[in-house]
N, C-alpha and C positions, 0 to 999 in steps of 0.2 A: 503493499500499499503506500509506503514511504516513497518508493520508487516512482510510482504512478503519479504521486502528488508532485514530483519533481520534474515530470515529463514536459518540456516546454512545449512541444507540438500539441500534446494533449489538452493542456491549460489554455493555448491559444485558441484552439477549437471551442472549448467550452466557454470560454470569455467571451469569444464573438457571439456565439448563441445567446448567451446571458444578455450580452449588452444590446442585442437587437429585439430579444423578446421577453426578457425577465421584467417584473413590476417590482417597484419599490413599495412595500407595505409599511404602513403606520398604524399601530393600535395604542390605545391607552393603558398605562400600567394601572393594574387593579387598586382601587382605592384612591386614585389621583384625579379622579373626575372633577370633584369641585375645586381643588387646589390648581389644577391646570386648566381652568375653564377658558382661558385665553388661546389654548390649543385646540379647542373644541372641533374645528374643522378637520382635525387630523385624528380624531380619537378612532375612526374606522375608514382608513383613506388607502388608496392604492392607485398608481398610475405607472405607465412605461418609463422604465428607469432612464432610457437615453433621452427623453424628452421632458424631464421634469425641469420646471422653470427655476430659475436660480433663487427667487424669493420664497417659493414653496419648499425648496431643499434646504434652504437655511432655517427655515421656520421649523422643519421637521428635525434637524439636527440640533436646534436650540432645545426643542422639546425633549429631545433625548438627553442632552446635557444637564437639564433641568430635572430629570428623574420622572418625567411625565409621560413621555412616548416611547415605545419600543419600536424599532425599524428592523425589517428584514427583507429578504429577496424572495419573491415567488417565482421559481424558475418555470412554472408550468401555469400561467395564468388563463390558459384557454379552458381549463377544468374548473367548475364551480367548487369542487371539493378536492383537496389535495391527493392525487393519484398515489396508489402504492408504490410505482415506479416512476421516477421521474425520467424526461426525454433525455436528461443529461447522461443518466446511466446508459442510455443506448449509444450515445455518443462515445462514452467510454469503451464499451463493448466493441463497436465498430473499429474504433482506433487501434484496439488490441487485436483485431481479427478474430474475435470470440464468437462461437455460434454454439448455441444450446440445443440439444437433440435427446432431451429425456436420459442422460448419462447420470450414473450415480453421483458424480461430482459437481452436477449442475447446480445444485442449490447451494453448496459451498462457494462456487465461483460467485453466483449472484449475489451472495452474502458479502463476499469481498468487494465486488463492484459497488454494492449499495453502500456499504461501509466507506470505501474510499471517496464516493460522491458525497456523502453525508458529512462526514467527519473531516476529511482532508481538503477535497477539492471545493465543495460549498463555502466552508469557513473561510478558507484562503481568498477565494475569488470575491466573496461577499464583502470582506474587509476591504480588498483592492478596488472594486468597483464603486463602493460607497465613498471610497477617498476620492476616486476619479470625479464622481458627481460633486462632492463637495469642492473640490480644487476648482472645478468648473465653474460652480456656483460662486465661489469667493472671487474669481477673475471677473464675472460679470457683474457682481455688486460693487466691486473697485471701479470698473468703468461706469456704472451708472453714478457713483458718487463723483467720478471726476467730469462726467458730462454736466452734472447739476451744479456742481462748484463752478465750472466754467461759465455756465449761464448766469448764475449769481453774481460772479465777479464782472461779467460783461454786462451787467444792467445798466439800465440807463442812468447817468448822473443828473441830479437837479442843476447843478452848475454852481456858479459863484453867486449865491445867494445866502443873505442872512438867515440863519436858521435857529429855531429853538427846538430842544429835545425834551420830551417829557417821558420819564420812566415811571411808569405807573405802579401805584401801589394803594392799599386801603388803609390799614392802621399805620403802616410806617410813613404814609403821605407818598406825594408825587415829586420825585426829583426833577429839578428844572436847571437846564444849563442852556446858555445862549452863545453861538459862535458866530463871528462875522463872516463875510464873504470868502474869506481866505482859510476859514476853519479855526481861527484864533478865538480861543475861549476869552468872553469878555463879562460873563455874568453867570451866577449860580443862585439856587435858592431851593428851598423845601416847603411845598404847600399841602394843606390838608382838606381839599374839597370834599373829601368823602366821610369826614368826621365831624360834621357840623360847622366846618370853617369856610364853607364855600364862597361867601361874599368877600373875604379877605383875600383868599386864593385869587378870586377873578381879579381882583384890583391889583394884585401883584403881577399876574400873566399880562393884563392890559399894559400896565407901566413899563414892564420890560420889552414888550413888543413896539410900543411907542419910541422908548428911548433909543432902542437899537435897530429901528426899521426892519423889524423881522418880517420876512416874506413867505417863510415856510414854517411849519410846525409839524415835527416828527414826534409821532406817538408810539412808543413801544407795544408790541402786540401780546404782551404777557398778562398777568393778573391785573384786573380793573381797567384794562384798556378800553373797553366799550364805555365804562363809566368815565373814564377821564375824557374820550372823545366827546360824549355828550356835553360833560361840564365845559369843554373847549367851545362848543357850539353856543351853550349858554353865555359864554363871555363875549362871543361876537355879536349876541343879541343885545346885550347890556352895554357893550362898547362898540358902536358902529365903526370906530376908526381902526378896530382890529379887522384887518383884512387877509391876514397871512392864511394860505392854504394849508389845511390839515393833511397829513398823509400817515397812514399806518406802517409801521416800519418793524421787520423782523428784529426781536431782540437776541436771536441765537448768537452765542458766544459774546456778548456784551459783559456779561458778569465775569467771564474768564478773563476778558482784557482789563476789567475794573480791578481785579486783584494781580495782575500780572506786574512783573518787575519793569516792563516797558512803561505801564501807564504810571508806575509810582515815580519813574525817572522824569516822565513828561509833566506830571502834576504832583509834585512831592507834598504840598501843602492841601491838596484837596481830598476831602473825604471819599472814601472807596465807593460809596453808594451814588454819589455824584458824577464819578468817572463814567458810569454806565451811561448816564444822560448825555455826557459829551459824544461818547461813541455813537449814540442812537442819532443825533443831531448831523454828526459828520458822515456816517453811512447814507444818509440821504443825499447829501452834496456830492459825494464820490464814494460809491460802494467798494471800488477796487482799492483806492488809496487807504481806506480805513479798515476793510476786513483783511488786508495784508498783514496786519498787526496781531492777528488771532491766528492760533494753530487751525488749519484747515479743519482738522477732524473736529473742532468744537462748533463749527457753523452749522452741523446737523441737518445736511442735505443729503444723507447716505442712506442705503438700503441694508439693514442689517450690519452696519459699520462696525459694530463691536465684535461680530462673529468671523470677521475675516483677518489675515495677516496684517497686523498693525505695520510692520516694516514695509511690506509692499504698497500698503495704503498710504502710507507717509510719502514714500518715494514718488508714486503716481501723482498724489496731490500737489507736492512741491512742484513737479515738472509742470502742471496745469497753471499754477499760480504764477510761474516764471513766463509761461507763454502768454498769459493775459497781460502781465505787466509790460511786456515787450511789444505786444501787438498795439496796446493803447499808448504806450510812450509816458514818460515820465518827466515832469517840469523840474529842471535841475535847481531852481531857485526856491522851491517850496516843498519838495519831496522830503519825507521822513526818512530815518534810518532803515526802518523795516522795508519801507517801498524801494529804496535805491539798494538794498541788499538783494532784491528780486530780480535786479536788472543783469542780462547776461554779462559775464566778465567781472562783475564787482563782488567783493567779497564784504563779509560785514565790517571788518577792520577799514576797508577803503571806503565804505559808506559813511562811517563814522568820521573818517578824515575829510571827507566831502562837506559834511555838515559843519565840522569844525573849522575848515577854510572859508565857508560861507559865512560863519558867524564873525570870523575875526577880519575878513577883507570885504565882507559886503556880497552883494549879488555877482553871480557870475555874468560877464558880458558877451563872452564867446566861447565855443567848445575847447578851444586851444588851452584855455585856462585850466582844464582838467588835469594837464600835465604837470602843473605845479603843485598838485595835491600829493601829500606824502603816499608813498607805496603805490601810486597809480602811475604805472609805467606805459610806453608805446603799446605793448600788448594788450594790455587791459583796456587802454584808449580805444585801440582798434575795434575790440569786441563791444564795448558799452556806447561809444559815442552817438551811433546811429538811433538809440533808443532814449537818448536824454535831449529834451527840448530847452530852449533858452528863447522866452518870448520876449519882444522888445530889446533884443540885444543887438550888438554892432552887425551881425548879419543875419537877414532874414531867413536864409537856409537853416540857421541853427534852430529855428522853430519847426523846422520839417523833419520827415524821416530820411531825407537825403543824407547819407554818410559823408563826413567831411573829404574822405579820399575820393569821393565822385564830385567834388565841387568842379574839378576842371571840365567836366562833361557839362555841367550847367554853363560854365564860361565860353564853351564852344557853342552852345545854343545861343546864349545872349550875343555873341558875335555875329552868328547867322541871321538873327532876328532884328539886330540893330536896335535893341530895346534894353532899358534899364531893367535890373531884377525885379524891384518893387512894381513895375508896369507889366511885367510878364507874368509874374506869379498870379494865378486865378483868371488870366486871360485865355479862356477856354478856346475861342475862335481861332487865335494865332497858335496854340499849341497843338491843336487837333490837326493842322495842316502839316505838321512836322513829320519826318520820316526818321524814325529811330535809327535806321540803318546809315543814315548820314553823320551820326555822331559817335559811333563805335570805335573801339581801338583794341589793342591786344588784350588790355585789362577788363574793358566793359563790353558785353555783347548786346545784342538787341533785346534780350528779355530785360535786363537791368536798366538800359537806357529808356526802354518803354515804361518802367515803373518810375523812374525819375521824371518823366513827362508828364504821368498820372499825378504824381505828388505835386509838381509845380501848378497843375491845373486845379488841384483842391489841397493847397498847403495845410499841415497838421490836422488833417481829417480825423475825426474821432470814429472807430468802427463800432461804437455802441449805439443803441437804438435811441430814438426820441423819448424824453421823459414823459410818463403817462402813470397815472394812479388809479386804484380802484375806488368805487364809492359804495361803501357798504350800506345795506338797507336800514332805515330807521327802524327802530322798535324790534330789530332782532339781533339781540346781543347775546343769548345763550342757546343751548341745544333745545332747552324747552320752548323756545320761541319759534322753533321750525316747524313747519308743516309740509307734508309731502305735495308737491305741485307748485311751490314757491319758486319764482325765477329770480336769482340774485346775481349779483356781480361779485367777483373774488379775484384774487391773485394767486397764480399758481406758485406753490412753495416747494414741491418737490416732484420729480418725475421718475417712475420705476418702470420696470418691465411689464408690470400689470396694469398700469394706468398712472393718474396724476393726482396728487393732493392739492387742495384748493382751500386758501384762507377766505372764508366768507364772513368772518368777524364775530364767532362765537367761541372763541378759545379753543376749538377743536377742528382740525382740518378735516375737510371731506374728502372722499376718494370718488374719482371718475373712473370706473373700470375701463379697461382698454375697449371693451365692446360698447361702450357709451361715449368714446371720444369723437366719433365721426359716423356718418352714414356710410361710408365706405369701409372696406377692410383695412385695419390698421395692423402692421406687423411690428412696429416699433413706435411707441409713444412719443419719443423724442423727435419723431418726424412732424408730429402735429402740434405739441405744445413744448415750452422750455419754462425753466424756473423764472419767475418774475413776469410772465405773461399775464395781462388782464382779460378774463373771460367771462361769460355769462354762462350760468349752470341752472339746472332745475333740480329741486329736491326730489329724490325718489324714495328715501326711507331713512327713518331716524331710529336707532338703537341706543336708547340711553343707559341700558344695563352695560353693554360693551363699549359705549361711547364712540359710536360708529355712525358715520353720515354717508349715505349712499348718493351720488349726485350724478347728472349726465349733462354733457355738452349738446346731446341731441333734444333739443327744446321740444320738438314734437313728440318725444317719448313720454309714456303715461306711467306713473307710479304702480307697481304690481306687475309690470310686464315682465316676463321672463327673458333669458338671453336668447332662448330660441326664437322668440317672437321678435325680439329687437333686430335680429340680423347682427350689425355692427362688426366689431373687430374681432369677436370670439369665433367666428365661422368664416374658415377659409373658403375662398372661391373654388369651385368644383375642379377648374382646370388645373389647380395646384396639386402637388404631391399630396396623398392623404397620409393622416398618421400611421405609424407602423402598426400592423396587426399581428400578434403573435401567432405563429404558425402551428398547426396542430401536431400532435405526437406521430411520426411516422410508424408505420406498422413494422414489427419484427420480422426479420427474414425467416424464412420456413426452415425447420430443422432438419431437412432431408439431406443436406450436404455433409461431407466429411468433416468431423470434428477436428478443428485446429485448436489443441491445446496450449495456445500462447499464454494464457493466464498462467496455468500450472508451470509451464517451462520459466516463465518469467520468475515466478515465486521461487522456483527451485534455484536458478542462478544467485537469487538474493540469498538463499540459505547457504 
């Protein structure tokens, strides 16, 4: 048996059969029904092993780790009841060339084959294949987190507008922070609008808005968020001069930043609770610049993020952050150390030295001054210069994505057009008539010159979308206020393989299942929505006990409709490949051929 269990060719045959045909089976551990209620969907669940979606696989593995679920493989799912002999036993017999013809040793041989299958091969391959499923699910979960993080970091910035951040609270009060258009903290306070001091709190907010010309009010989406939003609306009614637009902002990671060493360095004399309000205000102005200060894993847009390899997750997320920072570019004269650290070619030490040079010498006037920064040599300059912007500096090109080493190309373009740089930049009609091939050389080919011309056409363009906000419905503040059939506006907070979560202002995100994202078939929810999108949804179902809200973006869909009637994304079009169907067990060969006692011979050799 040991020899058979180590037969690579045999294991390959059984492994292939199991991967294509076996089902992953999940059952509840006796007595854990109440304790593990959140895993109720998997108390008696089975589905093809090779097609288990990553979110369901990770949910089942989590249930097993918590002692609620038992997982196993069903090698013969085509039978309602487990057969006496698995088809895998037939695979073993065929591999050995074994035929049974009612010989005296047949029962012994069958027993050895059965024992080999159940004790050696099945246990080994069950562990291996579940490991494969878990590894694949973890990879997909990490990719989902990375896509969501990318969408969140690339969310539309409100821009250079004075902003008030409100970090909601009930008994502990609402923390208030006001930052100017550049993000500099100019005022803080704590108000108690929900504990009988609403009038005083309203006067404080109105005074701060008027004094600092506040244009936006960012309200954290945590506890007491809707109550604080309602309070601010009352302030606007009492004080008509308060016209700042309110926006609900995700608090995810704000508390982590508040207690971080970075926040302590930036605001050494500011109470920890008030630092969160500063972060909320700034992340509305520029989500990317503020969120880079927080560990990406703390932002909370992952799918079972704590169940995956933290090393792989961190590596993937760090790459996403760097890609986003470099895609948008960084203002060299306002960027923080954490933001500069994410620029390609810069280390944390270099970033600190850039800020120190800026503090000592004033704003950078051109990119070449970077070479005066300690520890920043020509190689680092070559890597980072194209991602760093200097607005209103000596050279307008320093505010663009054009790298300094490509400035000679621009000079050739200026000579050909006989225009000044300031006149040519943004002159679409002139630039579109240029042929990139006329300005190439041994260093810069047509693709690079084409990119340079596009950048001159729209210098310093921001790849992020236009700033928009969701308007939550009045009177809908908790799950108890929801009714099936309601049509609401919300913001997408997280996208997974099985759908999208939407914040509709009731302190609990609702789920739009993949089947309800569109009237057409949807294979990947990320092709329909992304984190930060503003969408209209209809309430389908509210489960107060499990705190689950079912939503749909198919506004003609009616509450109570089943997935089968909906159509939608969970039914693949007929012309696509159908789901794999387990094949039936093949009939055993007739026993009238000459006995090939391979099994006995093999056992004899082992002895």
